[in-house]
C-alpha positions in Angstrom: -23.2 6.6 16.2 -26.5 8.5 17.8 -28.1 9.7 14.9 -29.0 6.9 12.6 -28.7 7.8 8.4 -31.9 8.5 7.8 -31.8 11.9 10.6 -28.4 12.5 8.9 -29.9 12.8 5.5 -33.1 14.9 6.6 -30.6 16.9 8.6 -28.2 17.5 5.3 -31.4 18.9 3.1 -32.6 21.0 5.8 -29.0 22.5 6.4 -28.2 23.0 2.8 -31.3 24.9 2.3 -31.6 27.0 5.3 -28.1 27.9 6.8 -26.5 31.1 5.6 -23.7 32.1 7.5 -21.7 30.3 10.1 -22.8 28.9 13.2 -20.8 28.0 16.1 -21.6 26.3 18.6 -19.4 25.7 22.3 -19.9 23.0 24.4 -19.1 22.7 28.0 -19.1 19.1 29.4 -16.6 17.6 31.9 -15.7 13.9 32.1 -17.0 13.6 36.2 -19.7 14.3 38.1 -22.1 14.3 34.3 -24.3 11.7 33.2 -24.7 13.6 29.8 -21.8 15.1 29.1 -20.5 12.4 26.9 -24.0 11.9 25.1 -23.7 15.6 24.5 -20.4 15.7 23.3 -21.2 12.4 20.7 -24.8 14.3 19.3 -23.1 17.9 19.0 -19.6 16.3 17.2 -22.3 13.8 14.7 -24.2 17.5 13.9 -21.3 19.4 13.2 -20.2 16.7 10.9 -23.3 16.6 8.6 -22.7 20.5 7.3 -19.2 21.5 8.5 -18.4 24.6 6.3 -21.4 25.5 8.3 -21.2 24.2 12.0 -18.3 24.6 13.9 -18.2 22.7 17.6 -15.7 24.3 20.6 -15.9 21.3 23.7 -14.7 23.4 26.6 -14.5 22.2 30.4 -15.1 24.6 33.4 -12.5 23.3 35.8 -10.2 23.6 33.1 -10.7 26.5 30.6 -12.2 29.3 33.4 -12.0 31.4 32.0 -13.8 30.7 28.6 -16.3 29.5 31.0 -16.6 32.8 33.3 -17.0 34.8 30.4 -19.8 32.7 29.4 -21.7 32.8 32.5 -21.5 28.7 32.8 -21.8 27.1 36.3 -24.1 24.4 34.5 -22.5 21.0 32.7 -24.0 20.0 30.1 -24.2 23.9 28.2 -24.4 24.3 24.6 -24.1 27.9 23.5 -25.6 28.5 20.0 -24.0 31.3 18.9 -23.1 33.4 15.3 -20.8 36.2 14.8 -21.6 37.3 18.4 -23.4 35.9 21.2 -26.9 36.0 21.8 -27.5 35.2 24.8 -28.6 31.9 24.4 -27.8 28.2 26.2 -29.1 25.2 26.4 -28.7 23.7 29.9 -28.9 19.7 29.6 -29.1 17.5 26.8 -30.8 18.0 24.0 -32.4 14.9 23.1 -36.2 13.4 22.5 -37.9 16.2 21.0 -35.2 18.9 22.1 -33.7 18.2 19.0 -36.5 20.1 17.7 -35.2 23.1 19.4 -31.1 22.6 19.0 -31.7 22.1 15.1 -34.0 25.3 14.9 -32.6 26.8 17.5 -29.0 26.6 14.5 -31.2 27.3 11.6 -32.1 30.7 12.9 -28.7 32.2 14.5 -26.8 31.2 11.1 -29.8 33.2 9.5 -28.9 36.3 12.0 -32.3 37.2 12.7 -35.2 36.4 14.6 -38.5 35.2 13.3 -40.6 37.4 14.7 -43.2 40.0 13.8 -41.9 43.8 13.6 -43.9 45.0 16.3 -43.2 42.5 18.4 -39.1 43.2 17.0 -39.8 47.0 17.3 -40.9 46.6 20.8 -38.0 44.1 22.4 -36.0 46.9 21.1 -37.0 49.4 23.6 -36.0 46.9 26.6 -32.8 48.6 28.5 -32.6 46.6 30.8 -31.1 43.0 31.6 -33.8 40.4 31.2 -33.4 36.1 31.3 -35.7 34.0 30.0 -35.5 30.6 31.5 -37.8 27.8 29.9 -37.9 24.8 31.5 -38.8 21.8 29.2 -38.2 18.2 29.1 -37.5 15.7 26.3 -40.8 14.1 25.7 -43.4 17.8 25.7 -43.9 18.2 22.4 -44.9 22.4 22.9 -41.8 22.9 25.1 -39.6 23.6 21.4 -42.5 26.5 19.9 -41.4 27.8 23.1 -37.7 27.6 23.6 -37.6 29.5 20.1 -39.8 32.3 20.6 -37.0 32.4 23.3 -34.4 32.3 21.4 -35.5 34.8 19.1 -36.2 37.4 21.7 -32.9 36.5 22.9 -31.4 37.6 19.1 -33.3 40.9 19.1 -32.0 42.6 21.6 -28.3 42.0 23.7 -30.0 42.5 27.0 -32.4 39.1 26.8 -31.1 36.5 27.5 -32.6 32.6 27.0 -32.0 29.6 28.8 -33.3 26.4 27.7 -33.3 24.3 30.9 -33.9 20.3 30.6 -36.6 20.5 33.7 -35.0 16.3 34.0 -31.2 17.3 34.6 -31.4 20.2 36.4 -33.8 18.9 39.5 -32.4 21.7 42.4 -34.0 24.7 39.3 -37.0 23.0 38.7 -38.1 22.3 42.4 -36.9 26.0 43.2 -39.4 27.2 40.8 -42.0 25.5 40.8 -41.6 23.5 37.6 -44.7 21.1 37.6 -45.9 21.5 33.8 -43.9 22.0 30.7 -42.5 24.5 29.1 -42.7 26.7 32.1 -41.2 30.2 31.6 -39.5 32.2 34.2 -38.7 35.8 33.5 -35.4 37.3 35.3 -35.6 34.3 38.2 -39.6 34.6 38.9 -40.5 38.2 38.1 -42.9 36.9 36.0 -43.9 33.2 35.1 -45.8 31.0 32.9 -47.2 27.7 31.9 -47.0 26.4 28.3 -46.7 27.6 24.7 -48.2 31.0 24.2 -48.8 32.8 20.7 -45.7 34.9 20.5 -47.8 37.6 21.5 -48.6 36.5 25.1 -45.2 35.8 25.6 -44.7 39.0 24.5 -47.2 40.4 26.9 -44.9 38.6 29.7 -41.6 40.3 29.2 -43.2 43.6 28.6 -44.8 43.2 31.7 -41.9 42.3 33.9 -39.8 44.8 32.2 -41.9 47.7 33.3 -42.0 45.8 36.6 -37.9 45.7 36.5 -38.1 49.6 35.5 -40.1 50.2 38.3 -38.2 48.4 40.8 -35.2 50.4 39.2 -37.0 53.7 39.7 -37.1 54.6 36.4 -41.2 54.2 36.1 
């Protein structure tokens, strides 16, 4: 058992108060060549068991369930999709252990509410984005500031279907961490390097980076 009685009791309390609508978790996992997949599967099963009426878990293998994997754009395992009555483009790549367990729980709560926890101004600005934008947040399980950055990215993705949020465990995905020169976390990379910054920024600052990347993207597409 990964979640002890105390943690389960705390989760039961949070979920009974906070969960509104059903949340669907999709875990993409494989038995061979993935050290953390088995643990991720056990963790999510135990988590879903805390509130089975509201949290539904489905487990897929990219090798077998190719159509589903392609639909969700899965190219790494373990990857967790947190969705409501639609796919918000939220992906957690890696095992959400340690302090990152908070990110998973908060992501589930937010998706169950079907609306982002953002200011009206931020929502209005994000709704104007009409080009695909990917917000990649590099995290580690021992980083105290990472959950805040990850949750902001998830909320941004919930606001607009053109925005996706990829929360990436840097230590499990060393190739990506090296490619994007991750030396400190959280590191946020927008559209694979169009804009990037380090640290858990306030909502307004985070928004500024996203909008500036969007303006750059528009110029690149000849829309300025």
